[in-house]
C-alpha positions in Angstrom: 29.0 -48.6 15.6 31.6 -46.2 16.8 32.3 -45.1 13.2 28.6 -44.3 12.7 28.5 -42.2 15.9 31.6 -40.3 14.9 30.1 -39.6 11.4 26.8 -38.4 13.0 28.7 -36.2 15.4 30.8 -34.8 12.6 27.7 -34.1 10.5 25.9 -32.5 13.4 28.9 -30.3 14.3 29.3 -29.2 10.6 25.6 -28.3 10.4 25.9 -26.3 13.6 29.0 -24.5 12.3 27.2 -23.6 9.1 24.1 -22.4 11.0 26.2 -20.3 13.4 28.2 -18.8 10.5 25.1 -17.9 8.6 23.6 -16.3 11.7 26.8 -14.4 12.4 27.0 -13.1 8.8 23.4 -11.8 8.8 23.3 -10.5 12.3 21.8 -7.0 12.8 23.8 -6.5 16.0 27.1 -5.9 14.3 28.5 -2.6 15.3 28.9 -1.6 11.6 25.5 -2.9 10.5 23.5 -0.1 8.8 20.6 1.4 10.8 18.5 2.5 7.8 18.4 2.7 4.0 20.4 5.8 3.8 23.3 4.4 5.8 23.1 1.2 3.9 23.2 3.0 0.5 26.2 5.1 1.6 28.0 1.8 2.5 27.1 0.4 -0.9 28.5 3.5 -2.6 31.8 3.3 -0.8 32.4 -0.5 -0.8 31.2 -1.4 -4.3 33.9 -2.0 -6.8 31.7 -1.9 -9.9 28.3 -0.6 -11.1 26.8 -4.1 -11.0 28.0 -4.7 -7.5 26.7 -1.3 -6.4 23.3 -2.0 -8.0 23.2 -5.4 -6.2 24.0 -3.8 -2.9 21.4 -1.1 -3.3 18.8 -3.8 -4.1 19.7 -5.5 -0.9 19.3 -2.2 1.0 15.9 -1.8 -0.6 14.8 -5.2 0.5 16.1 -4.7 4.1 14.8 -1.2 4.7 11.5 0.0 3.2 11.3 3.4 5.0 13.3 6.4 4.0 14.7 9.1 6.3 12.8 12.4 6.3 14.5 15.8 6.5 13.0 16.8 9.9 13.5 13.3 11.5 11.6 10.1 11.4 10.9 7.9 8.4 8.5 7.8 5.5 7.1 4.7 3.8 6.1 5.2 0.1 3.1 3.0 -0.8 3.2 2.8 -4.6 -0.2 1.1 -4.7 -1.9 4.2 -3.3 0.6 6.7 -4.6 1.1 8.2 -1.2 3.5 8.4 1.8 3.0 7.2 5.4 4.9 8.5 8.4 6.5 5.6 10.3 8.6 5.5 13.5 11.6 3.5 12.2 13.3 2.3 9.0 10.6 -0.4 8.6 6.9 -0.2 9.6 5.9 -1.8 12.8 3.0 -4.3 12.8 0.6 -1.6 14.0 1.8 0.7 11.2 1.4 -2.0 8.6 -2.2 -2.6 9.9 -3.0 1.1 9.5 -1.5 1.1 6.0 -3.6 -1.9 5.1 -6.7 -0.3 6.4 -6.0 2.9 4.4 -5.5 0.7 1.3 -8.8 -1.0 1.8 -10.5 2.4 2.0 -8.6 3.5 -1.1 -9.8 0.4 -3.0 -13.4 1.2 -1.9 -13.1 4.7 -3.3 -11.7 3.4 -6.5 -14.5 0.9 -6.8 -17.1 3.5 -6.1 -15.6 5.9 -8.7 -15.5 3.1 -11.3 -19.2 2.2 -10.7 -20.1 5.9 -10.9 -18.1 6.3 -14.2 -19.8 3.1 -15.6 -23.2 4.4 -14.7 -22.5 7.8 -16.2 -21.2 6.1 -19.4 -24.3 3.9 -19.6 -26.6 7.0 -19.2 -24.7 8.9 -21.9 -24.9 6.0 -24.3 -28.7 5.6 -23.6 -29.2 9.3 -24.3 -27.3 9.1 -27.6 -29.4 6.2 -28.7 -32.8 7.7 -27.8 -32.7 11.6 -28.1 -36.5 11.8 -28.0 -36.7 10.2 -24.6 -34.0 12.7 -23.5 -36.1 15.7 -24.6 -39.1 14.4 -22.7 -37.1 13.7 -19.5 -35.3 17.1 -19.8 -38.4 19.1 -20.7 -41.2 20.4 -18.6 -43.2 18.5 -16.1 -46.4 16.8 -17.3 -49.5 19.0 -17.2 -50.8 18.9 -13.6 -54.2 20.6 -14.3 -55.7 23.6 -12.6 -54.3 24.6 -9.2 -55.9 23.1 -6.1 -57.8 25.4 -3.8 -57.5 24.6 -0.2 -60.1 26.0 2.2 -60.0 25.6 5.9 -62.9 23.9 7.5 -64.0 25.8 10.6 -65.9 23.9 13.2 -67.5 25.6 16.2 -68.1 23.9 19.4 
């Protein structure tokens, strides 16, 4: 019994040590942890010993920070799906900023859908005109004969 308890305690202590070590290694509160992509990429340039290691470190920086520093201050998020930039407060978008970006993307998709429908409709009309040029002349020609003009006379009533 005592041997099993010691083994369980040892396994639990080892697991806790691994958990604490992994937390310690990935902690953002390190004094030398990068604050944004630019700082992270500068660290990657100076600490990398090879091109492959530098590329790997830059990929990690890309995954950790999606925003890029702007010249006048603040950060910008490049949404490649919409091919546009969004101003954000920090190196990563906040939940509110992500919600706004998602709403803009939904509006972008609606415009893309509308444009695709309009293009398909125009293509269909163009194909129909090419198939039946006689119908096109009739529709593009003058209005049908309406007959003689109508004379409107006022009816005067006296009381």
